[in-house]
C-alpha positions, 0 to 999 in steps of 0.5 A: 503524479509519476510512479513513486520513487520508492519501489516498495511504496509503489507496489503497496499502492498498486496492491492496495488499489487491487485488494483494499487490504493494507496487510496484504499490500504491505506483505506483497510490497516486501516489507519485513513484517512479524506477526504476533498472533497471540496479541491479535495484531501484526506489524503489517497492519501497523505499517499499512496504517502508517503508509495510508496516513501519508499524502503521497501514498493516498494520492497515488492510490487515488490515481491508480484507482481512477485509471490514470495508472492504466492509461484509461483516462 
């Protein structure tokens, strides 16, 4: 699978593969997120959840984690 056309989605996949932290990956990818600390939730976590439900995102993360992304396999 080639890189994703959307640069934010591609960056999300790379960052998620590195850290396994959806919120961190969303922020690193540059999504505009607000935090509501008093409610204990963030829009970053909601965005990460939505992204991780997409087949193309999950497949790209699997590809990156398998080493194909780095040319290792």
